[in-house]
N, CA, C and O atoms as a DFTB+ gen file, in Angstrom:
772 C
 N C O
     1  1     -27.082     -23.756       7.687
     2  2     -27.093     -22.662       6.899
     3  2     -25.083     -22.605       7.003
     4  3     -24.510     -22.873       8.059
     5  1     -24.363     -22.238       5.790
     6  2     -22.662     -21.900       5.756
     7  2     -22.623     -20.815       5.871
     8  3     -23.367     -20.325       5.021
     9  1     -22.274     -20.249       6.320
    10  2     -21.308     -18.838       6.902
    11  2     -20.437     -18.637       5.721
    12  3     -19.525     -19.375       5.347
    13  1     -21.033     -17.044       4.952
    14  2     -20.816     -16.457       4.101
    15  2     -19.443     -16.087       4.308
    16  3     -19.426     -15.239       5.200
    17  1     -18.273     -16.337       3.890
    18  2     -16.717     -15.843       3.957
    19  2     -16.503     -14.954       2.436
    20  3     -17.131     -14.967       1.377
    21  1     -15.268     -14.183       2.928
    22  2     -14.358     -13.293       2.454
    23  2     -13.620     -13.976       1.642
    24  3     -13.016     -13.344       0.774
    25  1     -13.491     -15.269       1.701
    26  2     -12.185     -15.717       0.971
    27  2     -11.721     -15.826      -0.648
    28  3     -10.687     -16.239      -1.173
    29  1     -13.122     -15.196      -1.259
    30  2     -12.513     -14.850      -2.507
    31  2     -12.229     -13.407      -2.873
    32  3     -12.277     -12.955      -4.017
    33  1     -11.912     -12.703      -1.720
    34  2     -11.483     -11.956      -1.612
    35  2      -9.586     -11.265      -1.671
    36  3      -8.980     -10.203      -1.528
    37  1      -9.280     -12.943      -2.023
    38  2      -7.882     -12.546      -1.602
    39  2      -7.103     -13.673      -2.278
    40  3      -6.946     -14.768      -1.738
    41  1      -6.524     -13.296      -3.722
    42  2      -6.327     -14.383      -4.468
    43  2      -4.234     -14.513      -4.548
    44  3      -3.617     -13.865      -5.393
    45  1      -3.928     -14.901      -4.117
    46  2      -2.309     -15.372      -3.446
    47  2      -1.538     -16.219      -4.768
    48  3      -2.218     -16.827      -5.594
    49  1      -0.666     -16.188      -4.809
    50  2       0.149     -16.934      -5.935
    51  2       0.112     -18.034      -5.946
    52  3      -0.057     -18.499      -4.819
    53  1       0.222     -19.013      -7.011
    54  2       0.157     -20.151      -6.671
    55  2       1.183     -20.945      -5.677
    56  3       2.364     -20.657      -5.872
    57  1       0.948     -21.817      -4.731
    58  2       1.552     -22.570      -3.573
    59  2       2.031     -21.444      -2.096
    60  3       2.701     -21.666      -1.088
    61  1       1.396     -20.369      -2.539
    62  2       1.423     -19.340      -1.247
    63  2       0.588     -19.571      -0.090
    64  3      -0.562     -19.670      -0.517
    65  1       0.602     -19.682       0.945
    66  2      -0.468     -19.999       2.163
    67  2      -1.069     -18.807       2.553
    68  3      -0.272     -18.066       3.128
    69  1      -2.267     -18.333       2.436
    70  2      -3.233     -17.381       3.029
    71  2      -2.996     -17.096       4.773
    72  3      -3.436     -18.015       5.465
    73  1      -2.459     -16.124       5.414
    74  2      -2.468     -16.091       6.923
    75  2      -3.527     -15.422       7.402
    76  3      -4.148     -14.506       6.863
    77  1      -3.711     -15.969       8.519
    78  2      -4.851     -15.752       9.119
    79  2      -5.552     -14.205       9.426
    80  3      -6.704     -13.969       9.790
    81  1      -4.055     -12.916       9.050
    82  2      -4.177     -11.734       8.933
    83  2      -4.990     -11.115       7.932
    84  3      -5.867     -10.254       7.865
    85  1      -4.292     -11.966       7.105
    86  2      -4.934     -11.491       5.126
    87  2      -6.550     -12.318       5.459
    88  3      -7.509     -11.583       5.223
    89  1      -6.805     -13.343       5.828
    90  2      -8.072     -13.992       6.136
    91  2      -9.284     -12.848       6.713
    92  3     -10.426     -12.669       6.291
    93  1      -8.547     -12.165       7.845
    94  2      -9.504     -11.113       8.827
    95  2      -9.378      -9.875       7.457
    96  3     -10.465      -9.500       7.017
    97  1      -8.335      -9.377       6.926
    98  2      -8.585      -8.340       5.732
    99  2      -9.431      -8.797       5.112
   100  3     -10.455      -8.141       5.298
   101  1      -9.630      -9.870       4.220
   102  2     -10.479     -10.065       2.995
   103  2     -11.815     -10.063       3.689
   104  3     -12.747      -9.403       3.230
   105  1     -11.972     -11.035       5.167
   106  2     -13.581     -10.907       5.377
   107  2     -14.250      -9.278       5.725
   108  3     -15.291      -8.714       5.390
   109  1     -13.364      -8.983       6.357
   110  2     -13.545      -7.125       6.277
   111  2     -14.061      -6.353       4.882
   112  3     -14.853      -5.412       4.828
   113  1     -13.590      -6.818       4.108
   114  2     -13.456      -5.991       2.656
   115  2     -15.346      -6.586       2.181
   116  3     -16.232      -5.861       1.729
   117  1     -15.424      -7.893       2.454
   118  2     -15.968      -8.473       2.038
   119  2     -17.552      -7.697       2.836
   120  3     -18.375      -7.003       2.240
   121  1     -17.582      -8.070       4.194
   122  2     -18.265      -7.160       5.079
   123  2     -18.790      -5.415       4.454
   124  3     -19.917      -5.016       4.163
   125  1     -17.367      -4.642       4.420
   126  2     -17.783      -3.818       3.746
   127  2     -18.674      -3.446       2.399
   128  3     -19.418      -2.486       2.196
   129  1     -18.281      -4.686       1.468
   130  2     -18.469      -4.864       0.474
   131  2     -20.450      -5.037       0.375
   132  3     -21.192      -4.584      -0.496
   133  1     -20.822      -5.878       1.654
   134  2     -22.241      -5.850       1.943
   135  2     -23.421      -4.917       2.220
   136  3     -24.598      -4.660       1.967
   137  1     -21.881      -4.442       3.185
   138  2     -23.151      -3.529       4.006
   139  2     -23.240      -2.346       3.297
   140  3     -24.412      -1.975       3.350
   141  1     -22.352      -1.335       2.460
   142  2     -22.589       0.008       2.047
   143  2     -22.979      -0.549       0.514
   144  3     -22.844      -1.595      -0.121
   145  1     -23.542       0.777       0.307
   146  2     -24.634       0.604      -0.843
   147  2     -23.975       0.436      -2.014
   148  3     -23.412      -0.641      -2.210
   149  1     -23.916       1.723      -3.241
   150  2     -23.780       1.621      -4.667
   151  2     -21.711       1.663      -3.911
   152  3     -20.917       0.898      -4.459
   153  1     -21.406       2.210      -3.220
   154  2     -19.646       2.098      -3.173
   155  2     -19.314       0.545      -2.788
   156  3     -18.358       0.107      -3.428
   157  1     -19.802      -0.211      -2.036
   158  2     -19.190      -1.921      -2.411
   159  2     -19.905      -1.928      -3.327
   160  3     -19.566      -0.804      -3.696
   161  1     -20.739      -2.261      -4.165
   162  2     -21.244      -3.010      -5.759
   163  2     -19.887      -2.108      -6.136
   164  3     -19.786      -2.249      -7.355
   165  1     -19.083      -1.475      -5.801
   166  2     -17.849      -1.005      -6.772
   167  2     -16.220      -2.140      -6.312
   168  3     -15.178      -2.414      -6.907
   169  1     -16.975      -2.592      -4.600
   170  2     -15.939      -3.639      -4.138
   171  2     -15.988      -4.768      -4.828
   172  3     -15.002      -5.505      -4.859
   173  1     -16.860      -5.000      -5.324
   174  2     -17.141      -6.358      -5.806
   175  2     -16.105      -7.199      -6.863
   176  3     -15.758      -8.272      -6.370
   177  1     -15.587      -6.959      -8.103
   178  2     -14.818      -7.049      -8.503
   179  2     -13.805      -7.048      -8.225
   180  3     -12.937      -7.436      -9.006
   181  1     -13.527      -6.595      -6.964
   182  2     -11.935      -6.022      -6.900
   183  2     -11.750      -7.537      -5.516
   184  3     -12.567      -8.237      -4.916
   185  1     -10.035      -7.430      -5.539
   186  2      -9.555      -8.753      -4.426
   187  2      -8.246      -7.627      -4.283
   188  3      -8.024      -6.580      -4.891
   189  1      -7.419      -8.405      -3.092
   190  2      -6.506      -8.503      -2.596
   191  2      -5.165      -9.348      -2.749
   192  3      -5.486     -10.529      -2.624
   193  1      -3.654      -9.220      -2.991
   194  2      -2.937     -10.435      -3.334
   195  2      -2.503     -10.352      -1.625
   196  3      -2.153     -11.425      -1.134
   197  1      -2.511      -9.262      -0.812
   198  2      -1.717     -10.021       0.446
   199  2      -2.459      -8.378       1.501
   200  3      -3.160      -7.396       1.255
   201  1      -1.464      -9.193       3.122
   202  2      -1.472      -8.086       3.850
   203  2      -0.715      -8.384       4.947
   204  3      -0.230      -9.422       5.397
   205  1      -0.728      -6.856       5.383
   206  2       0.699      -7.170       6.539
   207  2       0.537      -5.974       7.324
   208  3      -0.001      -4.934       6.942
   209  1       1.265      -6.304       8.938
   210  2       0.696      -5.185       9.773
   211  2       1.874      -4.959      10.055
   212  3       2.705      -5.670       9.490
   213  1       2.388      -3.846      11.065
   214  2       3.670      -3.523      11.285
   215  2       4.006      -2.519      12.558
   216  3       3.688      -1.368      12.258
   217  1       4.503      -2.611      13.763
   218  2       4.286      -1.916      14.644
   219  2       4.555      -0.314      14.018
   220  3       5.175      -0.186      12.962
   221  1       4.065       0.808      14.721
   222  2       4.068       2.248      14.466
   223  2       4.883       2.613      16.016
   224  3       4.428       2.572      17.159
   225  1       6.185       2.956      15.545
   226  2       6.691       3.289      17.073
   227  2       5.994       3.023      18.644
   228  3       5.496       1.998      19.109
   229  1       6.124       3.987      19.070
   230  2       5.868       3.985      20.619
   231  2       4.645       3.997      20.507
   232  3       4.404       3.812      21.700
   233  1       3.664       4.063      20.045
   234  2       2.305       4.656      19.999
   235  2       0.765       3.490      20.719
   236  3      -0.306       3.581      21.320
   237  1       1.942       2.224      19.928
   238  2       1.263       1.245      20.358
   239  2       0.010       1.013      18.983
   240  3      -0.773       0.067      18.896
   241  1       0.130       2.105      18.086
   242  2      -0.733       1.670      17.037
   243  2      -0.037       0.543      16.069
   244  3       1.021       0.019      16.418
   245  1      -0.494       0.298      15.193
   246  2      -0.096      -0.489      14.183
   247  2      -0.352      -0.077      12.428
   248  3      -1.253       0.739      12.231
   249  1       0.223      -0.484      11.476
   250  2      -0.162       0.176      10.651
   251  2      -0.384      -1.177       9.602
   252  3       0.287      -2.206       9.682
   253  1      -1.320      -0.969       8.751
   254  2      -2.267      -2.319       8.059
   255  2      -1.315      -2.277       6.303
   256  3      -1.380      -1.207       5.699
   257  1      -0.930      -2.840       5.983
   258  2      -0.419      -2.948       4.326
   259  2      -1.293      -3.865       4.006
   260  3      -1.493      -4.971       4.509
   261  1      -2.222      -2.882       2.405
   262  2      -3.287      -4.038       2.329
   263  2      -2.147      -4.177       0.459
   264  3      -1.591      -3.154       0.059
   265  1      -2.026      -5.463      -0.333
   266  2      -1.342      -5.337      -1.271
   267  2      -2.386      -5.575      -2.355
   268  3      -3.241      -6.459      -2.414
   269  1      -2.098      -4.504      -3.262
   270  2      -3.347      -4.921      -4.445
   271  2      -3.020      -5.250      -5.963
   272  3      -2.259      -4.378      -6.383
   273  1      -3.222      -5.890      -6.627
   274  2      -3.122      -6.216      -7.759
   275  2      -2.311      -5.188      -8.817
   276  3      -3.265      -4.677      -9.402
   277  1      -1.640      -4.859      -9.140
   278  2      -1.067      -3.579      -9.971
   279  2      -2.756      -3.399     -11.484
   280  3      -3.311      -2.400     -11.942
   281  1      -2.906      -4.445     -11.661
   282  2      -3.554      -4.033     -12.688
   283  2      -5.132      -3.674     -12.403
   284  3      -5.905      -3.226     -13.249
   285  1      -5.476      -3.991     -10.910
   286  2      -6.977      -3.270     -10.501
   287  2      -6.477      -2.166      -9.540
   288  3      -7.435      -1.844      -8.836
   289  1      -5.269      -1.382      -9.185
   290  2      -4.980      -0.426      -9.136
   291  2      -5.592       1.121      -9.322
   292  3      -5.510       1.917      -8.386
   293  1      -6.081       1.416     -10.330
   294  2      -6.919       2.846     -10.734
   295  2      -8.766       2.498     -10.161
   296  3      -9.576       3.316      -9.723
   297  1      -8.956       0.875     -10.407
   298  2     -10.013       0.417      -9.976
   299  2     -10.339       0.636      -8.170
   300  3     -11.427       1.078      -7.801
   301  1      -9.097       0.209      -7.048
   302  2      -9.043       0.668      -5.818
   303  2      -8.738       2.014      -6.043
   304  3      -9.059       2.446      -4.936
   305  1      -8.393       2.889      -6.599
   306  2      -8.054       4.120      -6.407
   307  2      -9.800       4.897      -6.416
   308  3     -10.050       5.891      -5.734
   309  1     -10.494       4.441      -7.013
   310  2     -11.914       4.846      -6.944
   311  2     -13.036       5.324      -5.850
   312  3     -13.896       6.192      -5.707
   313  1     -12.294       3.843      -4.960
   314  2     -13.499       3.520      -3.584
   315  2     -12.149       3.418      -2.819
   316  3     -12.182       2.274      -2.365
   317  1     -10.907       4.027      -2.404
   318  2      -9.997       4.298      -1.407
   319  2     -10.178       4.816      -0.518
   320  3     -10.103       4.012       0.412
   321  1     -10.457       6.050      -0.090
   322  2     -10.844       6.624       0.496
   323  2     -12.134       6.263       1.985
   324  3     -12.250       6.463       3.194
   325  1     -12.960       5.546       0.687
   326  2     -14.207       4.519       1.726
   327  2     -13.543       3.630       2.340
   328  3     -13.573       3.333       3.534
   329  1     -12.753       3.075       1.247
   330  2     -12.634       1.777       1.727
   331  2     -11.478       1.669       2.706
   332  3     -11.241       0.610       3.286
   333  1     -10.571       3.059       2.935
   334  2      -9.178       2.930       4.254
   335  2     -10.442       3.691       5.373
   336  3     -10.209       4.036       6.532
   337  1     -11.312       3.774       4.907
   338  2     -12.339       4.865       6.800
   339  2     -13.027       3.493       6.959
   340  3     -13.116       3.174       8.145
   341  1     -13.680       2.342       5.853
   342  2     -14.036       1.162       7.072
   343  2     -13.304       0.767       7.071
   344  3     -12.816       1.226       8.104
   345  1     -12.306      -0.155       6.523
   346  2     -11.077      -0.675       7.394
   347  2     -10.686      -0.387       8.577
   348  3     -10.621      -1.238       9.464
   349  1     -10.319       1.071       8.770
   350  2      -9.894       1.600       9.756
   351  2     -11.161       1.253      11.124
   352  3     -10.911       0.696      12.192
   353  1     -12.243       1.676      10.754
   354  2     -12.926       1.186      11.887
   355  2     -13.363       0.051      12.287
   356  3     -13.807      -0.046      13.431
   357  1     -13.327      -1.095      11.388
   358  2     -12.974      -2.117      11.861
   359  2     -12.226      -2.569      12.335
   360  3     -12.540      -3.548      13.011
   361  1     -10.897      -2.194      12.296
   362  2      -9.309      -2.551      12.663
   363  2      -8.766      -1.354      13.801
   364  3      -7.566      -1.128      13.958
   365  1      -9.424      -0.915      14.263
   366  2      -9.295       0.468      15.422
   367  2      -8.238       1.324      15.703
   368  3      -8.127       2.532      15.494
   369  1      -7.385       0.428      16.269
   370  2      -5.337       0.523      16.360
   371  2      -4.948       0.839      14.765
   372  3      -4.073       1.695      14.639
   373  1      -5.330       0.426      13.878
   374  2      -4.394       0.391      12.966
   375  2      -4.631       1.374      11.270
   376  3      -5.646       1.543      10.593
   377  1      -2.767       1.988      11.011
   378  2      -3.804       2.878       9.952
   379  2      -3.411       1.700       8.659
   380  3      -2.592       0.830       8.363
   381  1      -4.597       2.366       8.187
   382  2      -4.657       1.094       6.365
   383  2      -4.030       2.137       5.594
   384  3      -4.270       3.341       5.682
   385  1      -3.156       1.536       4.787
   386  2      -2.148       1.736       3.503
   387  2      -2.754       0.718       2.396
   388  3      -3.235      -0.376       2.695
   389  1      -2.663       1.239       1.046
   390  2      -2.776       0.362       0.101
   391  2      -2.180       0.606      -0.898
   392  3      -2.339       1.548      -1.674
   393  1      -1.364      -0.343      -0.937
   394  2       0.087      -0.909      -2.133
   395  2      -0.197      -1.833      -3.226
   396  3      -0.459      -3.036      -3.244
   397  1      -0.074      -0.955      -4.122
   398  2      -0.110      -1.998      -5.656
   399  2       1.318      -2.871      -5.840
   400  3       2.471      -2.466      -5.988
   401  1       0.843      -4.055      -5.781
   402  2       1.653      -5.435      -5.668
   403  2       2.738      -5.120      -6.759
   404  3       2.187      -5.042      -7.857
   405  1       4.296      -4.882      -6.841
   406  2       5.025      -4.544      -8.505
   407  2       5.704      -5.109      -8.093
   408  3       5.851      -5.425      -6.913
   409  1       6.654      -5.538      -9.570
   410  2       7.951      -6.740      -9.782
   411  2       8.751      -5.622     -10.036
   412  3       8.495      -4.655     -10.754
   413  1      10.554      -6.050      -8.826
   414  2      11.605      -4.911      -9.641
   415  2      12.413      -6.126     -10.364
   416  3      12.684      -7.237      -9.908
   417  1      12.697      -5.587     -11.579
   418  2      13.468      -6.803     -12.187
   419  2      15.072      -6.392     -11.944
   420  3      15.349      -5.204     -11.784
   421  1      15.993      -7.290     -11.924
   422  2      17.402      -6.525     -11.809
   423  2      17.928      -6.148     -13.006
   424  3      17.152      -5.794     -13.894
   425  1      19.326      -6.158     -13.232
   426  2      20.015      -4.999     -14.393
   427  2      20.197      -5.866     -15.551
   428  3      20.217      -5.678     -16.767
   429  1      20.411      -7.591     -14.237
   430  2      20.715      -8.793     -15.187
   431  2      19.726      -9.765     -15.700
   432  3      19.927     -10.748     -16.413
   433  1      18.443      -9.240     -15.127
   434  2      17.292     -10.239     -15.228
   435  2      17.593     -10.860     -16.519
   436  3      18.253     -10.178     -17.303
   437  1      17.135     -12.331     -16.971
   438  2      17.478     -13.035     -17.560
   439  2      16.020     -12.895     -18.359
   440  3      14.978     -13.007     -17.713
   441  1      15.992     -12.619     -19.948
   442  2      14.303     -12.351     -20.448
   443  2      14.724     -13.786     -20.894
   444  3      15.785     -14.391     -21.041
   445  1      12.662     -14.189     -21.121
   446  2      12.355     -15.350     -21.579
   447  2      12.422     -15.158     -23.476
   448  3      12.644     -14.105     -24.072
   449  1      12.198     -16.315     -23.999
   450  2      12.443     -15.997     -25.500
   451  2      11.385     -15.584     -26.408
   452  3      11.387     -15.428     -27.629
   453  1      10.242     -15.407     -25.297
   454  2       8.923     -14.834     -25.534
   455  2       8.894     -13.472     -25.371
   456  3       8.239     -12.859     -26.214
   457  1       9.636     -12.598     -24.178
   458  2       9.736     -11.204     -23.930
   459  2      11.522     -11.381     -24.146
   460  3      12.315     -12.253     -23.790
   461  1      11.670     -10.078     -24.914
   462  2      13.091      -9.910     -25.301
   463  2      13.016      -8.302     -25.162
   464  3      12.085      -7.496     -25.158
   465  1      14.078      -8.227     -25.077
   466  2      14.617      -6.489     -24.998
   467  2      14.754      -6.495     -23.676
   468  3      14.678      -7.439     -22.890
   469  1      15.066      -4.814     -23.405
   470  2      15.767      -4.457     -22.210
   471  2      14.665      -4.174     -21.566
   472  3      13.670      -3.786     -22.180
   473  1      14.680      -4.352     -19.996
   474  2      13.867      -3.827     -19.014
   475  2      13.021      -2.584     -18.944
   476  3      13.583      -1.493     -18.845
   477  1      11.487      -2.686     -18.996
   478  2      11.063      -1.691     -18.580
   479  2      11.771      -0.689     -17.469
   480  3      12.481      -0.991     -16.510
   481  1      11.268       0.787     -17.998
   482  2      11.736       1.871     -16.837
   483  2      10.865       1.068     -15.654
   484  3      11.322       0.707     -14.569
   485  1       9.329       0.855     -16.190
   486  2       9.028       0.769     -14.454
   487  2       9.072      -0.205     -13.903
   488  3       8.072      -0.579     -13.291
   489  1      10.304      -1.015     -13.915
   490  2      10.462      -1.949     -13.419
   491  2      11.634      -1.981     -12.491
   492  3      11.935      -2.859     -11.683
   493  1      12.187      -0.949     -12.740
   494  2      13.241      -0.246     -12.099
   495  2      13.855      -0.466     -10.377
   496  3      12.783      -0.055      -9.933
   497  1      14.314      -0.635      -9.651
   498  2      14.187      -0.380      -8.602
   499  2      13.942       1.081      -7.523
   500  3      13.957       1.018      -6.294
   501  1      13.746       2.211      -8.245
   502  2      14.042       3.481      -8.113
   503  2      12.820       3.505      -8.833
   504  3      11.896       3.942      -8.147
   505  1      12.479       3.149     -10.095
   506  2      10.806       3.657     -10.112
   507  2       9.549       3.045      -9.568
   508  3       8.392       3.455      -9.654
   509  1      10.241       1.510      -8.739
   510  2       9.065       0.796      -8.170
   511  2       9.139       1.741      -6.770
   512  3       8.041       2.194      -6.449
   513  1      10.150       2.070      -5.979
   514  2      10.183       3.134      -4.780
   515  2       9.185       4.200      -4.547
   516  3       8.305       4.385      -3.706
   517  1       9.832       5.132      -6.066
   518  2       8.766       6.187      -6.179
   519  2       7.326       5.592      -6.547
   520  3       6.279       6.214      -6.369
   521  1       7.406       4.442      -7.025
   522  2       5.910       4.117      -7.320
   523  2       4.591       3.983      -5.973
   524  3       3.377       4.188      -5.964
   525  1       5.591       3.538      -4.945
   526  2       5.303       2.994      -3.962
   527  2       5.307       4.195      -2.383
   528  3       4.908       3.998      -1.235
   529  1       5.810       5.144      -2.898
   530  2       6.026       6.505      -2.499
   531  2       4.559       7.010      -2.775
   532  3       3.575       7.044      -2.036
   533  1       4.701       7.305      -3.794
   534  2       2.917       7.437      -4.187
   535  2       1.750       6.824      -4.014
   536  3       0.665       7.278      -4.376
   537  1       1.893       6.018      -3.586
   538  2       0.819       5.005      -3.560
   539  2       0.480       5.352      -1.899
   540  3      -0.685       5.558      -1.560
   541  1       1.518       5.394      -0.981
   542  2       1.284       5.572       0.206
   543  2       0.586       6.916       0.388
   544  3      -0.434       7.016       1.069
   545  1       1.178       7.987      -0.261
   546  2       0.079       9.193       0.091
   547  2      -0.443       9.719      -0.602
   548  3      -0.453      10.949      -0.575
   549  1      -1.332       8.763      -1.841
   550  2      -2.527       8.968      -2.134
   551  2      -3.588       8.890      -1.330
   552  3      -3.731       7.923      -0.581
   553  1      -4.595      10.047      -1.393
   554  2      -4.374      11.283      -2.817
   555  2      -3.885      12.483      -2.992
   556  3      -4.060      13.213      -3.968
   557  1      -3.101      12.745      -1.788
   558  2      -2.179      13.917      -1.315
   559  2      -0.674      14.020      -2.599
   560  3      -0.138      13.023      -3.082
   561  1      -0.380      15.091      -2.824
   562  2       0.143      15.508      -4.059
   563  2       1.719      15.669      -3.644
   564  3       1.997      16.734      -3.093
   565  1       2.615      14.877      -3.815
   566  2       3.854      15.426      -3.719
   567  2       4.561      16.266      -4.472
   568  3       4.836      16.017      -5.646
   569  1       4.943      17.418      -3.812
   570  2       5.441      18.661      -4.426
   571  2       7.023      19.036      -4.096
   572  3       7.535      20.121      -4.367
   573  1       7.518      18.212      -3.623
   574  2       9.093      18.066      -3.740
   575  2       9.585      16.959      -3.150
   576  3       8.849      16.019      -2.852
   577  1      10.785      16.962      -2.939
   578  2      11.648      15.949      -2.632
   579  2      13.201      16.485      -2.571
   580  3      13.665      17.216      -3.446
   581  1      13.939      16.037      -1.440
   582  2      14.970      16.459      -0.854
   583  2      15.904      15.295      -0.326
   584  3      15.727      14.778       0.777
   585  1      17.022      14.883      -1.293
   586  2      17.833      13.930      -0.183
   587  2      19.141      14.167       0.584
   588  3      20.317      14.391       0.298
   589  1      18.376      14.013       1.724
   590  2      20.130      14.610       2.762
   591  2      20.787      13.185       2.742
   592  3      20.300      12.070       2.931
   593  1      22.268      13.670       2.400
   594  2      23.278      12.542       3.268
   595  2      23.877      13.169       4.287
   596  3      23.987      14.390       4.397
   597  1      24.477      11.922       5.436
   598  2      24.979      12.207       6.343
   599  2      26.484      11.467       6.298
   600  3      26.858      10.399       5.814
   601  1      27.155      12.511       7.013
   602  2      28.508      11.563       6.856
   603  2      28.823      10.276       7.042
   604  3      29.767       9.619       6.604
   605  1      27.764       9.936       7.868
   606  2      28.257       8.280       8.009
   607  2      27.749       7.419       6.822
   608  3      27.527       6.209       6.869
   609  1      27.592       8.294       5.673
   610  2      27.224       7.107       4.974
   611  2      25.391       6.890       4.155
   612  3      24.955       6.557       3.053
   613  1      24.687       7.410       5.780
   614  2      23.027       7.101       5.551
   615  2      22.247       7.971       4.472
   616  3      23.014       8.210       3.540
   617  1      21.315       8.383       4.326
   618  2      20.707       8.938       3.436
   619  2      19.419       9.568       4.377
   620  3      19.406       9.103       5.517
   621  1      18.500      10.403       4.120
   622  2      17.333      10.444       4.685
   623  2      16.954      11.611       3.122
   624  3      17.511      12.403       2.362
   625  1      15.517      10.923       3.427
   626  2      14.410      11.443       1.664
   627  2      13.655      11.999       2.311
   628  3      12.935      11.290       3.014
   629  1      13.413      13.959       2.397
   630  2      12.249      14.167       2.713
   631  2      11.434      14.865       1.421
   632  3      11.710      15.537       0.428
   633  1      10.022      14.165       2.194
   634  2       8.932      14.461       1.008
   635  2       8.694      15.402       1.565
   636  3       8.876      15.548       2.774
   637  1       8.054      16.572       0.497
   638  2       7.061      17.564       0.807
   639  2       6.092      17.761       0.033
   640  3       6.110      18.144      -1.137
   641  1       4.710      17.334       1.092
   642  2       3.425      17.495       0.703
   643  2       2.349      18.588       0.602
   644  3       2.242      19.451       1.474
   645  1       1.643      18.541      -0.358
   646  2       0.623      19.731      -0.119
   647  2      -0.017      20.089       1.162
   648  3      -0.600      19.497       2.071
   649  1       0.318      21.263       0.876
   650  2      -0.483      21.620       2.497
   651  2      -1.795      21.410       2.510
   652  3      -2.313      21.294       3.620
   653  1      -2.627      21.311       1.342
   654  2      -4.149      21.377       1.786
   655  2      -4.466      19.498       1.910
   656  3      -5.619      19.153       2.170
   657  1      -3.904      18.936       1.806
   658  2      -3.792      17.351       2.443
   659  2      -3.256      16.811       3.885
   660  3      -3.176      15.665       4.328
   661  1      -2.914      18.095       4.453
   662  2      -2.699      18.329       6.231
   663  2      -3.570      17.424       7.018
   664  3      -3.278      16.313       7.461
   665  1      -5.073      18.299       7.159
   666  2      -5.938      17.385       8.046
   667  2      -5.721      15.999       7.488
   668  3      -5.061      15.235       8.191
   669  1      -6.063      15.668       6.619
   670  2      -6.301      14.016       6.129
   671  2      -4.663      13.636       6.549
   672  3      -4.837      12.438       6.768
   673  1      -3.420      13.826       6.765
   674  2      -2.678      13.090       6.387
   675  2      -1.722      13.223       7.811
   676  3      -1.213      12.208       8.286
   677  1      -1.519      14.626       8.473
   678  2      -0.945      14.464       9.517
   679  2      -1.077      13.394      10.747
   680  3      -0.042      13.025      11.302
   681  1      -2.170      12.963      11.114
   682  2      -2.258      11.376      12.103
   683  2      -1.206      10.556      11.604
   684  3      -0.226      10.200      12.258
   685  1      -1.450      10.274      10.419
   686  2      -1.295       8.997       9.975
   687  2       0.635       8.880       9.469
   688  3       1.078       7.741       9.326
   689  1       1.709      10.219       9.220
   690  2       2.733      10.370       8.815
   691  2       3.550       9.266       9.742
   692  3       3.752       8.252       9.074
   693  1       4.000       9.182      10.891
   694  2       4.705       8.247      11.612
   695  2       4.397       6.730      10.762
   696  3       5.289       5.987      10.353
   697  1       2.841       6.472      10.610
   698  2       2.399       5.121      10.102
   699  2       3.289       4.899       8.704
   700  3       4.053       3.956       8.496
   701  1       2.994       6.016       7.794
   702  2       3.644       6.206       6.355
   703  2       5.361       6.282       6.189
   704  3       6.031       6.425       5.166
   705  1       5.762       6.134       7.539
   706  2       7.485       6.402       7.221
   707  2       7.832       5.000       7.888
   708  3       8.638       4.148       7.513
   709  1       7.211       5.011       8.693
   710  2       6.901       3.525       9.233
   711  2       6.918       2.416       7.494
   712  3       7.947       2.159       6.869
   713  1       5.956       2.111       7.225
   714  2       5.799       1.475       6.356
   715  2       6.683       2.058       5.076
   716  3       7.151       1.303       4.224
   717  1       6.766       2.772       5.064
   718  2       8.316       2.932       3.617
   719  2       9.266       2.751       3.875
   720  3      10.159       2.471       3.075
   721  1       9.376       2.844       4.980
   722  2      11.355       2.334       5.804
   723  2      11.346       0.387       5.283
   724  3      12.135      -0.320       4.656
   725  1      10.378       0.216       5.770
   726  2       9.836      -1.693       5.822
   727  2       9.664      -1.867       4.724
   728  3      10.110      -2.975       4.427
   729  1       9.253      -1.381       3.921
   730  2       8.903      -2.323       2.139
   731  2       9.993      -1.607       1.727
   732  3      10.210      -2.492       0.900
   733  1      11.439      -0.344       1.407
   734  2      12.298      -0.009       0.918
   735  2      13.619      -0.098       1.724
   736  3      14.595       0.161       1.020
   737  1      13.871      -0.356       2.840
   738  2      14.623      -0.078       3.845
   739  2      14.823       1.339       3.853
   740  3      15.309       1.720       4.918
   741  1      14.583       2.352       2.920
   742  2      15.324       3.660       3.201
   743  2      14.312       4.804       4.207
   744  3      13.102       4.742       4.425
   745  1      15.177       5.670       4.620
   746  2      14.173       6.095       5.549
   747  2      14.031       7.313       4.963
   748  3      14.879       7.743       4.180
   749  1      12.521       8.239       5.418
   750  2      11.709       8.809       4.156
   751  2      11.376       9.922       5.953
   752  3      11.588       9.569       7.113
   753  1      10.893      11.063       5.489
   754  2      10.539      12.084       6.494
   755  2       9.624      13.325       5.934
   756  3      10.127      14.365       5.509
   757  1       8.230      13.080       5.991
   758  2       7.114      13.774       5.454
   759  2       6.946      15.039       6.481
   760  3       6.964      15.120       7.709
   761  1       6.742      16.161       5.234
   762  2       6.411      17.608       5.436
   763  2       5.555      18.223       5.112
   764  3       5.415      17.675       4.018
   765  1       4.749      19.005       5.131
   766  2       4.182      19.676       4.052
   767  2       4.583      21.102       3.649
   768  3       4.996      21.891       4.499
   769  1       4.496      21.340       2.724
   770  2       5.075      22.425       2.187
   771  2       3.871      23.781       2.271
   772  3       4.165      24.895       1.837
């Protein structure tokens, strides 16, 4: 009898190779889909486009970034809490975050003859970085932001989250800061308002 795998749970762009870590994440998603009842059924049409791991400080824990297709983001949001809990159970020393795969277009990007006009605002660098920040802290609400400029030219973005989400997110804050820095090369600090 052939072993059933979760290879269909990851769809990479043409020519891109699937890593072993991404295969593990896809297999775990498939197992979650099969083991959990009605919530697992909602995972059936969903797939990921990539996964990445990165270390978080000196704690020995790691962060798992799961990239999902932008057009499936709303469907993932319906089952995000359950999926994150189950993935964190399967991968014990990981903090799991879901981030939509977005495209940044430069100011001078040439458009095809079929697609004309100016660059959409959702494809600017600033808009994509703001959207990544929203993805990281979902379902928490961002209630304020402050950018602090230092004399050496560096910046620190302080993000204020709603206090009602403190219990859920407090342990994950170092991981969220590391993930945001890895994805955007910007420093961020999270606080609760």
